[in-house]
MARLO-212691 format. One record per atom (N, C-alpha, C): residue in three letters; x, y, z. Coordinates in steps of 0.2 Angstrom, whole numbers, plus 2048, in hexadecimal, padded with zeros to 3 digits. Atoms other than C-alpha are relative to their C-alpha. Last residue first. Layout:
<nodes>
alaXYZ;...
</nodes>
This chain:
<nodes>
leu8047FA7FE;leu7959A60ED;leu7FC7FF806;ala7FC7FB7FD;ala7A29990EB;ala7FC806803;ala7FF8007FA;ala79598C0E7;ala804804805;ala8058007FC;ala7909940D7;ala8007FD807;pro8027F97FD;pro7A19970D3;pro7FA802804;thr8027FD806;thr7A59840D4;thr7FF808803;leu8047FA7FE;leu7B197E0E1;leu7FE8027F9;gly8068027FC;gly7B996C0DC;gly7F9805801;lys803806803;lys7C99740D8;lys7FA7FC804;pro7FD806800;pro7CD9830E2;pro7FC7FA7FD;leu8038027FB;leu7C69930D9;leu8047F9802;leu7FD8057FE;leu7CE99F0CE;leu7FC7FD807;leu8008017F8;leu7C29AB0C6;leu8047FA802;trp8028077FE;trp7C79B10B5;trp800800807;met7FE8027FA;met7C69C30AF;met7FE7F8801;cys8028097FE;cys7C69CC0A0;cys8027FE806;gly7FC8057FE;gly7C99DF09E;gly7FB7FB801;gln804805800;gln7C49F1096;gln8057F8802;gln7FE806805;gln7CD9FE09E;gln7FA7FC7FF;lys805802802;lys7CAA0F0A7;lys7FD7FC7FB;met801807803;met7D8A120B1;met7F88007FF;arg7FF800808;arg7DFA250B1;arg7FD7F9800;gly8037F9803;gly7DCA290C3;gly7FD8007F9;ala8088007FE;ala7E1A190CB;ala7FD8057FD;tyr802805803;tyr7F2A190C1;tyr7F97FF801;met7FE7FD807;met7F6A2C0C7;met7FD7F97FB;gly8057FB801;gly7F0A270D8;gly8008017F9;ala8068057FE;ala7FCA190DA;ala7F98047FD;glu801805806;glu809A240D4;glu7FB7FB800;thr8017FC805;thr805A320E2;thr7FF7FC7FA;gly7FA7FA801;gly804A270F1;gly7FE8047F9;tyr8017FA7FC;tyr7FAA170F5;tyr8068057FE;gly7FB8007FB;gly7F8A050ED;gly7FE807802;trp7F87FD802;trp7F1A030DC;trp803801804;phe7FC7FC7FA;phe7E09FA0E1;phe8068017FD;leu7F98037FD;leu7D79F30D1;leu803805805;asp7FC7FA7FF;asp7C59F60D0;asp8047FD803;ala7FB8007FB;ala7BA9E80C7;ala803807800;arg7FF7FB7FD;arg7AB9E40BD;arg803801805;leu7FB7FF805;leu7A79D60B2;leu803808803;ala7FB806801;ala79B9CD0BD;ala8078037FD;gly7FF805806;gly7929DD0C1;gly8057FB801;lys806805802;lys7919EC0CC;lys8017FC7F9;ile7FE805804;ile7A09F60D3;ile7FC7FA7FF;ala8007FF807;ala79AA080D7;ala8037F97FB;ser8087FF802;ser796A040E9;ser7FF8017F8;gly8007F9801;gly7A79FC0EC;gly7FA8007FD;thr8067FF802;thr7AD9EA0F2;thr7FF8077FE;asp8037FA800;asp7BF9E30F6;asp7FA8007FE;gln8008007F9;gln7C99D40F8;gln7FD807803;ala8077FB7FE;ala7C89CE0E8;ala800800807;asn8068037FB;asn7DA9C80E4;asn7FA803802;val8027FC7FA;val7E69CA0D5;val7FB7FE805;leu8068047FC;leu7EE9BF0C8;leu7FF804806;arg7FE8037F9;arg7F59CA0BB;arg7FC7FC804;val803807800;val7F49D10A9;val8037FD807;leu8008017FA;leu7F69E30A4;leu7FD7FA803;pro8048047FB;pro7F99E4092;pro802801807;glu7FD8057FE;glu7FE9F408A;glu7FF7FB804;ser802807802;ser7F09FC081;ser8057FB803;ser7FD805803;ser7F1A0B08B;ser7FE7FB7FE;his7FF7FD806;his7E9A1A094;his8057FC7FC;pro8057FB802;pro7E9A0F0A4;pro8048057F9;trp7FE7FB7FB;trp7F39FF0A2;trp7FC8067FF;thr7F97FC802;thr7EA9F2099;thr800805804;thr8037FA802;thr7DD9E209F;thr8078067FC;ser7FB7FF807;ser7E09D00A3;ser7FC8077FC;leu8037FA804;leu7DB9CC0B5;leu8048027F9;tyr7FA7FF807;tyr7DD9BA0BB;tyr7FE8077FD;ile8037FE806;ile7D29BC0CC;ile8068017FB;pro7FA7FC804;pro7D89B40DD;pro7FB8017F9;ala7FD803806;ala7C99B10E9;ala8058037FB;gly7FB8067FC;gly7C69B90FA;gly8057FC7FA;leu7FB7FD7FD;leu7B69C10F6;leu8067FB802;pro7FF8027F9;pro7AB9B50EB;pro805805803;ile7FA8027FF;ile7A79BE0DA;ile8027FE808;tyr7FD806806;tyr7969BF0D3;tyr8067FD802;arg806804803;arg78B9C70E2;arg8027FB7FA;pro8008077FD;pro79C9CC0EA;pro7FA7FC7FE;asp8087FF7FD;asp79D9DB0DD;asp8007F9802;val804803805;val7B19DE0DC;val7F87FF802;ala8078017FE;ala7BE9E80E3;ala7FB7FE7FB;ile8057FD804;ile7D09E20DE;ile7FA801804;ser8068007FC;ser7E09E00E7;ser7FB8027FB;tyr8028077FF;tyr7F19DB0DF;tyr7FA7FF802;gly800802806;gly7F79ED0D9;gly7FD7F7800;gly8017FC805;gly7F89F30EB;gly8027FC7FA;thr7F8800801;thr7F59E50F7;thr8008047F9;leu800800807;leu7E59E7101;leu8078007FE;pro7FD7FA805;pro7E59E3113;pro7FF7FF7F9;val7FB800800;val7D69D7119;val8068047FE;gly7FC8007FA;gly7C79D811F;gly8077FF801;leu7FF8077FE;leu7BE9D210F;leu8037FF807;ala8068027FE;ala7B79E410B;ala8017F9803;gly805800803;gly7C89EB10C;gly7FA7FC802;ile8028057FE;ile7D59F1119;ile7F97FF7FB;pro8058007FC;pro7E19FC113;pro7FB7FB7FF;gly8057FE805;gly7F29F610E;gly7F9802804;gly803803804;gly8009F511C;gly7FA8037FC;asp7FA803802;asp80EA00124;asp7FA7FB7FA;asp7FE7FB807;asp805A0E12C;asp8037FC7FB;gly7FA801804;gly7FDA0513B;gly8018047F9;pro7FA8027FC;pro7ECA04143;pro8058007FB;leu800807801;leu7DEA0E139;leu8087FF804;thr7F8801801;thr7DAA2113F;thr7FF7F77FE;lys7FD8037FB;lys7C7A2313A;lys8067FE800;phe7FB8057FF;phe7BFA2E12D;phe8017FE807;phe7FE8007FB;phe7AEA37128;phe8067FA802;ile7FE8067FC;ile7AAA38117;ile804802806;tyr7FB7FE7FB;tyr79EA46110;tyr8037F9804;ser7FD8057FC;ser791A43102;ser807801802;pro8007FE7F8;pro78BA540FB;pro8037FB805;asn7FF8057FB;asn795A510EB;asn7FF800807;val804804803;val791A610E0;val8007F9804;ala8067FF7FD;ala798A6B0EF;ala7FA7FC7FC;phe8018047FA;phe7A9A660E9;phe7F97FF804;leu802807802;leu7A5A6F0D9;leu8027FB806;glu807802804;glu79FA7F0E1;glu8017F97FE;asp8058017FD;asp7AEA800ED;asp7F87FD7FD;arg8008087FC;arg7BBA7D0E2;arg7FB7FF804;arg806804800;arg7B5A8B0D6;arg8007F8804;gln8047FC7FD;gln7C1A980DB;gln7F97FD7FF;pro8018007F9;pro7CFA8D0D8;pro7FA802803;his8057FC7FE;his7CBA8B0C4;his800800809;arg8027FC805;arg7DBA860BB;arg7FA804803;ala7F97FB7FF;ala7E2A7C0CA;ala7FE8057FB;leu8017FC7FA;leu7CFA750CB;leu806804801;trp8077FC800;trp7CEA700B9;trp801804807;asp7FF7FB804;asp7E0A680BA;asp7FB805801;lys7FB7FD7FB;lys7DAA5D0CA;lys8038067FC;ile8057FC7FA;ile7CBA580C1;ile804804803;gly8047FC803;gly7D6A520B2;gly7FB805806;gln7FC7FA803;gln7E1A490BD;gln7FE8057FD;met7FE7FC7FA;met7D3A400C6;met8068057FF;ser7FC8057FC;ser7CCA3B0B5;ser801805806;ala8047FF7F8;ala7BEA450AC;ala8047FB804;gln7FE7FB7FB;gln7C8A4909D;gln7FE7FF806;gly7FA8027FF;gly7C1A3A092;gly805805806;leu8008067FC;leu7B0A40096;leu8077FE800;thr803805803;thr7B4A52090;thr8007F9805;met7FC805802;met7B6A6009A;met7FC7FA7FC;glu7F87FD7FD;glu7ADA700A1;glu8067FB7FE;gly7FC7FE805;gly79EA6C097;gly807803802;lys8007F8801;lys792A6D0A6;lys8058017F9;asp8067FE802;asp78EA5A0A3;asp7FF808800;val801803806;val7A0A560A4;val7FA8037FC;leu7FB7FB805;leu7A4A600B3;leu7FF7FE7F9;trp8037F8800;trp795A590BC;trp8048037FA;lys806800805;lys79BA470B6;lys7FC8077FF;gly7FD800807;gly7ACA4A0BE;gly7FB7FF7FC;ile8007F9802;ile7A3A510CE;ile8047FF7F9;ser7FA7FF804;ser79CA400D0;ser8008077FE;gln8017FC807;gln78EA410DD;gln8068007FC;tyr7FA7FD804;tyr78DA350EC;tyr7FE8017FA;pro7FB805805;pro77EA310F4;pro8048047FE;tyr8017FF807;tyr77BA3B104;tyr8037FC7FB;gly806803803;gly77BA33115;gly7FE8047FB;asn8057FC7FC;asn789A3D120;asn7F97FD7FC;gln8027FC806;gln796A2F11E;gln7FA804801;asp8097FF802;asp79DA2412B;asp8008047FA;ala8058017FA;ala7AEA1D130;ala7F98017FF;phe8067FF7FF;phe7B9A1B121;phe7FE7FF807;gly804804805;gly7CCA19122;gly7F8802803;val8077FE7FF;val7DBA24129;val7FB7FC7FB;his804805805;his7EDA1D12A;his7F9802802;leu8068027FC;leu7F9A2B133;leu7FB7FD7FA;phe807800803;phe809A2C12E;phe7FA7FD803;ser8038087FE;ser81AA31137;ser7F88007FC;gly7FE806804;gly825A3E12F;gly7FC7FB802;asp7FA8037FD;asp823A4B13D;asp8037FA7FD;asp7FC7FB800;asp818A57132;asp8077FC804;leu8007FA7FD;leu80CA4912E;leu806803802;gln7FA8007FE;gln80BA3D121;gln800806803;ile7FE7F9800;ile7F8A3A11E;ile807800804;arg7FA8007FA;arg7F3A29118;arg8038087FF;gly7FC7FE802;gly7E2A2310E;gly805802806;ser7FB8037FB;ser7D2A1C10F;ser8078047FE;gly8048037F9;gly7C0A20108;gly8067FE804;gln7FE8067FF;gln7C6A230F6;gln7FE7FC806;val803802805;val7BAA320F2;val8037F7801;gln806803800;gln7BEA38103;gln7FD7FC7FA;leu7FF8047FB;leu7D1A38100;leu7F97FE802;phe7FE806803;phe7CDA400F0;phe8017FB805;phe806803804;phe7C4A4F0F8;phe8007F97FD;leu8058027FA;leu7D3A51104;leu7F97FC7FD;glu7FE8087FF;glu7DFA500F5;glu7FA7FE806;val802805806;val7D5A600EF;val8017F8801;pro808802800;pro7D5A68100;pro7FE7FB7FB;asp803800807;asp7E8A67101;asp7F87FE800;glu7FE7FB805;glu7F3A6A110;glu7FB8027FB;val7FC802805;val7EBA5F11E;val8008077FB;trp8007FC805;trp7E6A6012F;trp8048007FA;ala7FA7FD803;ala7E3A50139;ala7FE8067FC;leu7FA8057FF;leu7D7A45143;leu8078047FD;val7FB800805;val7CBA53146;val8057FC802;pro7F88027FE;pro7BDA4E152;pro8038027F9;ala7FC806801;ala7ABA5414D;ala8087FF801;ser8048057FE;ser79FA60155;ser8037F97FD;gly8028007F8;gly7AAA6F157;gly7FD7FA801;ala7FA7FF7FD;ala7ABA73144;ala7FF800808;ile7FE8057FA;ile79DA6A13D;ile804801805;ser8078017FC;ser794A79133;ser8027F9804;gly7FE7FF7F9;gly7A6A7F12D;gly7FA7FE805;gln8017F97FE;gln7A1A8411A;gln803802808;asn7FB7FD802;asn7A9A74115;asn801808802;ile7FA8037FC;ile79CA6B11F;ile8088047FE;gln8017FE7F9;gln78FA74117;gln805800804;gly7FF7F8800;gly795A72105;gly800802807;arg7F87FF800;arg798A5E10A;arg800809800;thr7FC802805;thr785A5D111;thr8078027FF;phe7FC7FA805;phe781A5F122;phe8027FE7FA;tyr7F97FD7FD;tyr775A5112A;tyr8028047FB;pro7FB802803;pro763A50125;pro806804802;leu7FE7FD807;leu757A57132;leu8057FB7FD;leu7FB803801;leu74FA4C142;leu8018037F7;arg801800807;arg742A5614A;arg8097FE7FE;ser803807801;ser740A5715C;ser7FF7FD7F9;gly8068007FB;gly74BA66160;gly7FD7F87FF;ser8017FB800;ser757A65150;ser7FB800806;leu8067FE7FD;leu75FA54150;leu800808801;arg7FD7FE7FA;arg76DA50143;arg7F8803804;gly8037F87FF;gly76AA45134;gly803803807;lys7FC7FE7FC;lys76FA3412C;lys7FE807801;leu8007F9800;leu762A2A124;leu805802806;arg7FD7FB7FA;arg767A17122;arg7FF8077FF;thr8057FE7FE;thr75DA0D114;thr800804807;gly8018037FA;gly76BA0910A;gly7F8802802;arg7FB8047FD;arg773A0B0F9;arg7FD7FE807;pro802807801;pro765A130EF;pro8047FA803;asp7F9803802;asp768A230F9;asp7FF7F97FF;ala801806800;ala758A300F9;ala8077FD7FE;ala7FE802808;ala75EA400FF;ala7FF7F9800;phe7FB803801;phe754A44110;phe8017FE7F9;asp7FC7FD7FE;asp745A4F114;asp8097FF7FD;ala8017FD807;ala738A4410B;ala807806802;pro7FC803804;pro73CA3911A;pro8028057F9;his803800806;his735A45126;his8067FC7FB;ile7FB801806;ile73BA3F137;ile7FB8017FB;glu804802804;glu733A44149;glu8048017F9;ile7FB7FE805;ile73BA3F159;ile7FD8007F9;asp7FF7F97FF;asp731A3C169;asp8038057F9;gly7FA7FC801;gly72CA2A163;gly801807801;asn8017FC7FA;asn71CA23166;asn806804801;ala8077FC800;ala71BA19157;ala7FF806804;ala8038017FB;ala72FA15157;ala7F8805800;leu8077FE801;leu73BA1514A;leu7FC7FD805;val803806804;val74DA13150;val7F8802801;leu8078007FF;leu759A20154;leu7FD7FC7FD;arg804805805;arg76CA20155;arg7F9800803;asn8007FF809;asn77AA2A15A;asn7FC7FD7FD;pro7FE7FA802;pro77AA2B16C;pro8008037FA;gly7F98007FF;gly76FA1B16E;gly8048087FF;ala7FF8077FC;ala75DA1516C;ala807801800;gln7F77FF7FF;gln756A2816A;gln8007F9803;arg7FD8017FA;arg744A25163;arg806800802;ala7FB804800;ala73BA27152;ala802802807;arg7FD7FF7F9;arg72CA2D14B;arg8067FD802;leu7FF8057FB;leu727A2F138;leu803802807;thr7FD7FF7FA;thr720A3C12D;thr8007FA804;gly7FF7F97FF;gly719A3D11C;gly805801806;arg8047FF7FC;arg71CA2A116;arg801809803;gly8057FC803;gly725A27107;gly7FA804806;arg7FD7FB801;arg734A2010F;arg7FB8067FD;gln8037FA7FC;gln72BA14118;gln8028067FF;ser8078027FF;ser72DA0410C;ser7FD806802;met8017FD806;met740A0910A;met7F78027FF;pro800806807;pro743A0311B;pro7FC8067FA;val8077FF802;val749A12127;val7FE7FC7F9;asp801805805;asp758A0F131;asp7F88017FE;val805804800;val75DA1D13B;val7FF7FD7FB;ser803805805;ser76DA2613E;ser7F97FD802;val803806800;val773A34148;val7FE7FE7FB;met804804806;met781A41145;met7FC7FB804;asp8077FE801;asp784A4E154;asp7FD7FB7FB;arg8038037FA;arg795A4515A;arg7F88037FF;pro8027FC7FC;pro79DA47148;pro7FB7FE806;val8067FF7FF;val7A7A3A142;val7FD804806;gly8038087FD;gly7B9A3C13F;gly7F8802800;tyr8048007FA;tyr7BEA4C135;tyr7FE7F8801;val801807802;val7CDA4F12A;val7FC7FD806;pro8028047FC;pro7CEA6212C;pro7FF7F87FD;trp806804804;trp7D6A6E11D;trp8007F9806;pro8067FE7FD;pro7E2A7C126;pro7F97FB7FF;thr803807801;thr7F3A73123;thr7F9803805;arg7FE804806;arg7FFA8211E;arg7FB7FA800;glu8007FE806;glu7F8A8E128;glu8017FC7FA;ser7FC7FA801;ser7F6A84137;ser7FE8027F9;arg8007FC805;arg7ECA7713F;arg805805800;thr8027F97FF;thr7F3A6A148;thr7FF8047FB;arg8058017FB;arg7F5A58147;arg7FD806803;ser7FE7FF7F9;ser7FEA5B137;ser7FB7FE804;gly8047FD7FC;gly7FDA57124;gly802801807;asn7FC7FC7FD;asn802A52113;asn7FC801806;leu8007F97FF;leu7F8A4610A;leu804803804;leu7FC7FF7FB;leu7F9A34102;leu801808801;pro7FC7F9800;pro7EBA2E0F9;pro805802806;glu7FF7FB7FB;glu7E7A1C0F9;glu8038067FF;tyr7FA8007FC;tyr7E1A140E9;tyr800803807;tyr8007FB7FA;tyr7D4A100DD;tyr807801805;gly7FB8007FC;gly7D3A080CA;gly7FE805808;thr7FB7F97FE;thr7C8A050BF;thr8037FF802;ile7FB8007FB;ile7C49F50B4;ile802808801;leu7FD7FB7FE;leu7B49F50A9;leu8047FF806;gly8047FB7FD;gly7AE9E40A0;gly805806804;ser7FB7FA7FE;ser7B39D6096;ser7FB805802;asp7FA8027FB;asp7AB9C5093;asp805807801;arg7F97FC7FF;arg79A9CC08C;arg8037FD805;asn7FC802806;asn78B9C1086;asn8068047FF;ala804800806;ala7829C2097;ala8057FD7F9;asp8077FC7FF;asp78F9C60A4;asp7FC8007F8;gln8047FD805;gln79E9BA0A2;gln7FB804803;leu8077FB7FE;leu7AC9B50AD;leu7FE8037FA;lys8017FA803;lys7B99A70A9;lys7FA803801;trp807801801;trp7BB9990B7;trp8008087FA;ala8017FB802;ala7CD9940BA;ala7F98017FD;thr804800807;thr7CE9850C4;thr7FF8077FE;phe8047FB801;phe7DC9850D3;phe7FD7FE7F9;arg8047FF7FB;arg7E797A0DC;arg7F98037FE;asn8038077FE;asn7F29720CF;asn7FA800806;glu801805805;glu7F69810C5;glu7FD7FA803;phe8057FE803;phe7F698D0D3;phe7FD7FD7FC;phe8058007FA;phe8029830DD;phe7F98027FD;arg8028087FE;arg80C97F0CE;arg7FA800804;arg803800805;arg80F9930CB;arg7FC7F8800;val8067FB7FF;val8149950DD;val7FC7FE7FA;ala8048037FC;ala8209860DC;ala7F9804800;asp803806802;asp82898D0CC;asp7FB7FC804;ala8047FD804;ala82B99F0D3;ala7FA7FA7FD;asp800805806;asp8339980E1;asp7FB8007FB;gly7FA7FE806;gly8369A80EB;gly8017FB7FC;glu8037FC805;glu8249A50F3;glu8068037FB;pro7FA7FB7FF;pro8299970FD;pro7FF8037FA;leu7FD7FF807;leu81898F0FE;leu806805801;val7FA802800;val81498D110;val8057FE7FA;ala7FC7FC7FA;ala805998113;ala8077FE7FF;ala7FE7F9801;ala7FE993102;ala805804806;glu7FA800804;glu7FD981106;glu8028067FE;arg7FC8037FD;arg7F1984115;arg8098007FC;cys7FC7FB7FC;cys7E899010B;cys8057FD805;val7FC7FB805;val7E49840FD;val803805805;gly7F9803803;gly7E097710A;gly8048047FC;asn7FD8017FA;asn7D3982114;asn8087FD7FD;trp7FB7FB800;trp7CA98B104;trp8077FD806;ala7FE800807;ala7BC97E101;ala8078037FF;ser7FC806801;ser7BB97B114;ser8028007F9;lys805804805;lys7B898C117;lys8037FA7FE;lys8038037FA;lys7C3993128;lys7FA7FC7FB;gln7FC8077FD;gln7D199711C;gln7FB7FC805;leu803806804;leu7C69A4112;leu8037FA804;ala8068017FF;ala7CA9B311E;ala7FC7FA7FC;arg8017FE7F8;arg7DD9B3122;arg7F7800801;cys8018057FB;cys7DD9AA112;cys7FF801807;ser806800801;ser7DA9BC108;ser7FF7F8805;gln8047FB7FC;gln7EB9C110F;gln7F97FD7FF;arg7FF8027F9;arg7F49B1109;arg7FB806804;leu8058057FE;leu7EB9B40F8;leu8027FD808;gly8067FE7FF;gly7F39C50F7;gly7FC7FA802;gln7FF7FC7F9;gln8059BE0FC;gln7F8803801;leu8008067FB;leu8019B00ED;leu800805807;ser807804800;ser7FD9BD0E0;ser8017FB807;asp8057FA7FB;asp80C9C80E7;asp7FA7FD7FE;ala7FD7FE7F9;ala8199B90E2;ala7FA803804;leu8058017FC;leu80F9B40D2;leu801801808;ser7FC7FF7F8;ser81A9BC0C5;ser7FB7FF806;gln8017FC7FA;gln8119B80B4;gln8047FE807;arg7FA7FA7FF;arg8199B40A4;arg7FD804806;gln7FA8027FE;gln8119A20A4;gln805805801;trp7FF8027FA;trp7FF9A80A5;trp8087FF803;asp7FC7FE7FC;asp7FF9B3097;asp8037FE807;pro7FD7FC805;pro7ED9AE092;pro806803804;leu8017F9800;leu7E89A109E;leu8038047FB;ala8017FE806;ala7EA98E09A;ala7FF808800;ala7FC800804;ala7F598B0A9;ala8008027F9;pro7FD7FB800;pro7E79900B4;pro8058027FB;asn7FB7FF7FB;asn7DE9810B0;asn8048067FF;asp7FA803802;asp7CE9830A8;asp805800805;ser7FC8037FC;ser7BB9890A8;ser8077FD7FE;ser7FA804802;ser7AF99309E;ser8047FD807;ala803803809;ala79F99D0A0;ala8067FB7FE;ala7FA804802;ala79F9A30B3;ala7FF7FC7FA;ser7FB7FB802;ser7949B20B8;ser8057FB7FC;pro8017FA806;pro7849A90B8;pro8058037FD;ala7FE7FA7FE;ala78B99A0C2;ala7FD8057FA;thr8057FE7FD;thr78398A0BD;thr800806803;thr7FE8027F9;thr7909870AF;thr7FA802805;glu8067FE7FC;glu78F98909C;glu8017FC808;ile8058067FE;ile79F985093;ile7FD802806;pro8048007FB;pro7A8993089;pro7FC7F9802;ala8077FE801;ala7B598D07D;ala7FA800806;arg805805807;arg7C598C082;arg7FA802800;pro7FC807801;pro7D499608C;pro7FD7FB7FA;pro8038047F9;pro7CB9A7088;pro8037F97FF;thr805806802;thr7D39B107B;thr8007FD806;thr7FF8057FD;thr7D99C4083;thr7FE7F97FB;gly7FA802804;gly7D79D407B;gly8037F9801;cys7F98007FC;cys7C59D5083;cys8067FE7FC;gly7FF8077FF;gly7B69DC079;gly8077FF804;ala7FD803805;ala7B09ED07C;ala8027F9800;leu7FC8077FE;leu7A39F3087;leu8037FE7FB;ala801806805;ala79FA06082;ala8037FA802;leu7FC802806;leu7A0A13090;leu7FE7FA7FC;leu803804804;leu797A1D09D;leu8067FE7FB;ala8027FE805;ala7A3A250AB;ala7FC7FA7FC;leu8088017FF;leu7A7A250BD;leu7FD8027F9;trp802800806;trp7BCA220BB;trp7F87FF801;leu7FD7F9801;leu7C4A250CD;leu7FC8027F9;pro7FB7FF805;pro7BBA160D2;pro8018077FF;trp804800807;trp7B1A190E2;trp8078007FC;ala7FC7FA803;ala7B9A130F3;ala7FC8007F8;thr8037FC804;thr7AAA0A0FB;thr8038047FA;ser805805807;ser7B59FB100;ser7FA8047FD;phe7FF7FC807;phe7C2A04109;phe7FB7FE7FA;ser7F8801800;ser7BEA0011D;ser8018047F8;lys7FD8007FA;lys7ADA06120;lys8067FF802;leu7FC7FA800;leu7A9A0910E;leu804801806;lys8027FD7FB;lys7A49F610F;lys804807800;met7FB7FD7FC;met7B0A080F9;met7FD7F8805;
</nodes>
């Protein structure tokens, strides 16, 4: 999903798969470089299907990236030129990328292809007021939730003490008046922060999804909106950002604000493990179909994932969600990557296939987001945009793909990280 924007949005396919070869041919034989994830370089003109690409949307995405990149010397000249390019002149845009960039083929050990998944912004129907039609709350951050940073080295201790450092924050202190038992809290490998609630002088774990759905935070958390469908609300939480069309026709844009402290658990994996569906059926659409057939088991299924997302309102309703780079994402042309291997902001030439298809999907996208499940040099999550159609593509996307990293000439992958 920083999930605080859109960047810990989880891919809708969370499954193990065998890595197969890419269906494209690299421009030339690999040349070793100092960057562990880059294996060959060439002019973008030599990339597979390059001459057939329409690059106007790719240029718009780069312009968004340049809002963050333009302060870097290696990118400054490229960004200045991109800003004044006539986007309607396809030949000029193509020459710009060919003249200004070097394409680096990405590899991971001996592999040159990896998993490409998808994510999107859900569109829900809702209201500012609760009604029989809209009974499901979209919660803001609860007023009674507090956090404390506990290093992993101290997690094994029996009892820790802390003191209040703010309305919703504790700090460890040997003489503190608040007791913490780390063993009470679910281990989350993603960080050291514990989320809890005070009960007298003791910090208890915060409420789980199941407890919250039973009303445990009613009255202690603001409600940003009320929505029609609890299933769509669940997937809004999985994605970390979305839009709510209110009954007056306006849109409310909401994004991640905080989380209750529990690690994410895949409900699709749980359904597969229980024999309720096969791995191939465990898409968003497959899970929705299962829920339609088993509405009485909805609460049981949702409670499998104790993690719960709290939202905040985002300014405007016409731009894309803000990714980890700090710029709006572009539907179909932004991807989430692992920034340890791919520098945020860089154009990425993506060669994969459409969901549930062997039809090529080849385009120049921009690395503008990150995600907790996006790990490795050959792993990407394609942002499809918002709404029902975007959700259909994102929910089915689990494809193999190859990637080329485009960097300004003279900049190597090792220097770009």
